[in-house]
N, C-alpha and C positions, 0 to 999 in steps of 0.2 A: 540437523544440518542437511542441506540439499547439495549433493555432489554434482558439480559441473565438470566439463571436460578440462577446464583450465583453472578451476578454483573451487571455493566453497561459498555458498550463500548461507548466511546465518538466519535462523528463525528468531523473531522477537519472542521473548518468553511469554508474552501475553498482551492483552489489550491495555492493561494498566501501564506498561512500559511505553506504549505509543501515546496514551493520554498524558503521561508525565512529560514526554518530549514536546508534545503539542502545546502544553501549558507553560513550558520553560521560556527562556528568553531567546531561544533559537528561532530563526526566521524561515517559514516555509518557502521553498523555492530557492533559498540561498544556502541554508544550513542542512536542510533535508527536503526530500520530496516524497510524497505518497502517490504511488502510481496504482490506479484502480484498473484492472484489466477485464472487468465484467463487460459483457456484451449487452443484450437487451435486458438482462437482469439488473442493470445499473439503475433502472427506473425505480423510484421509491425511496431513495435516500443515498447519501454518500458521506464519507469522512470529510469533514470540512477542510477545504483547501486542496483536496486531492485532485489529480488530473486523470481523466479517463482516456486510456489507450486501449480500446477494445481488443480482446485477444484475436478476433478474426482478422484484424489488420496489423497486429503487433509486429509481425516479421517485416512488413513493408515500411513500418514507421520507426523501428528500433534505431536505425542509423541517425535519424533526426533527433530522437530522444537522447542518444548518447552525446551528440553534438551540443544540444541545448542544455545538458546537465553536466557539462565537463567540469564545472567548478562547484558542483553540489556534492558534498562528501558522504551524505547518508541517503541511500535510495531504499525506499520501503515499498514492496509490491504486495498486492493482495487481489483476491477475487471474492466470490461469494463465501467459500469455505477455506480458501487457500490450500487446497489439496492438489489441484492440477494446474489450472491456468496461471495463478499467481506464481507458484514455484517455477514453472516453465519459463514464464516471462522474465523472472529474476535471473535465471540461468542464462537465457539468451542475451539479456542485457549485459551481464558480467562477461560472457564470452566475447561479445562485440567490443566491449571496452578493452579487454585483454588483447584482442586482435589489433587494436589501434594503439597498443602500448600505453593505455590510460588505466592505470591500476590503482588510482588513489580514491576509490569508492568503497564504502562499506555497504554491501548489498544485502538486504534482509527481506524476509517474508513475514507478514503479519499472521501469526498463528491464530487459527479460528476464523480468519477472514472477516468480511463485513457482517456476516450473520452474527457472530459473537460480539463484535464491536458495536454495531448499530443497535442491536436489541438491548445490549447492556446499558448503553448511554441514552437510550430513548424509552426505556421501560419506566413508566411512572407509577408502577404498582407500589403500594405502601410497604410491601415486603421485599422490594427490590434492593439488592446490595448496592447498586450504583444509582446515581441520580440522573434525571433528564438534564443533558448538558448541551446547550446550543453552540458552545465553543468547540464541540467535538463532532457533532453530526448535523448535517444540513439537508434540506430538500426532502425531509422525511414525509412519507405518505403512509399513514396508519393503515389505510385500506389494503395496501400491498402486504403488510406484515401481519 
């Protein structure tokens, strides 16, 4: 868990939990939203349906994000590794919601970030545990990875 000033942001236990959510009957943008806060490292691939809010501009855009997602119950944040930018953005988002007395969100951080998710679901090696899945990763550029 990531402690914020006004609450707690939960970690998704792993990439399989997100993949399961994405393949469920839940609707992205309505039932959940994946927020990718990578900056220039966003090039090369992304989680399908995620929205990019670069960390360099996140503080100036968080109010609009809160307004635009007021009815989205699950918010999932990540960056490249989800060690700094993703958790910080999730905490700032939650604190902004709480300041506006909008506390009906489940705010989470994708453990392992895009590196773990993207490589796992785009690795087409015969020994790979996961399979290449275009329903989960898009805009993949092998040359970057």
